[in-house]
C-alpha positions in Angstrom: -24.4 -32.7 33.1 -25.3 -30.7 30.5 -22.8 -29.5 27.8 -24.6 -26.9 25.2 -23.2 -26.3 22.4 -23.5 -23.7 19.0 -21.6 -23.1 16.4 -22.6 -21.4 13.5 -21.3 -23.3 10.4 -22.4 -23.0 6.8 -22.3 -20.8 4.7 -22.6 -16.0 5.5 -24.7 -13.9 3.1 -22.0 -13.1 0.8 -20.9 -17.2 -0.2 -24.9 -17.8 -0.9 -25.2 -14.9 -2.9 -21.4 -15.9 -4.6 -23.0 -19.4 -5.2 -26.1 -17.7 -6.5 -23.2 -15.6 -9.1 -21.6 -19.2 -10.3 -25.1 -21.3 -10.9 -26.6 -18.2 -12.6 -22.7 -18.0 -14.9 -22.5 -21.3 -15.5 -26.7 -21.6 -16.6 -26.6 -18.5 -18.8 -28.8 -16.2 -16.5 -28.5 -12.7 -17.7 -27.2 -10.7 -17.4 -25.2 -12.3 -14.8 -23.9 -14.3 -18.1 -22.3 -11.9 -19.5 -20.0 -10.8 -16.7 -16.5 -11.8 -16.3 -15.8 -14.3 -13.8 -14.1 -12.3 -11.8 -17.0 -10.0 -11.1 -19.4 -13.4 -11.2 -16.5 -15.4 -8.1 -16.0 -11.6 -6.3 -18.5 -12.2 -3.2 -15.9 -14.6 -2.1 -12.8 -13.2 -2.3 -14.3 -9.1 -3.0 -14.2 -9.1 1.1 -10.2 -10.1 1.4 -9.0 -7.2 -1.7 -11.5 -4.6 0.4 -9.6 -6.1 3.8 -5.6 -6.5 1.8 -6.4 -2.3 0.6 -7.2 -1.1 3.9 -4.4 -2.3 5.2 -2.0 -1.7 3.2 -4.0 1.6 2.8 -2.5 2.1 7.1 0.5 1.4 5.6 1.4 3.6 3.2 -0.2 6.3 5.9 1.7 5.3 8.8 5.1 5.5 6.3 4.4 8.5 4.7 4.3 10.0 7.8 6.8 8.6 8.9 8.9 9.7 7.0 7.4 13.4 7.4 8.7 13.4 11.2 12.4 12.0 10.3 12.0 15.1 7.7 10.8 17.6 10.4 13.6 16.2 12.9 16.8 16.3 10.1 15.3 19.8 9.2 14.5 21.2 12.9 18.1 19.7 14.0 20.1 21.5 11.3 18.6 24.5 11.7 19.9 24.6 15.2 23.7 24.1 14.5 25.4 27.0 14.8 26.5 28.6 12.2 30.2 29.8 10.5 30.7 32.8 10.5 32.4 33.8 5.9 35.0 36.4 6.0 37.7 38.2 5.3 40.9 36.7 6.0 
């Protein structure tokens, strides 16, 4: 029996770019040498930060829609109640 399994090990494009940036920063190659370490390491954590921003934005929009729906429901219930008549006794 022949079983062929292939796995694509190694690093992706962002990982490779991150290694290039770190080496350029360490060896003082311009313009990367003047960058902050946050920007140099951004290819390693940038994808996660973008994903987190998308998820949090989605949760915020969902929460806002829920609050608006609850407020609209409460308003419609309130407007359907019979009003008390005020008059002279």
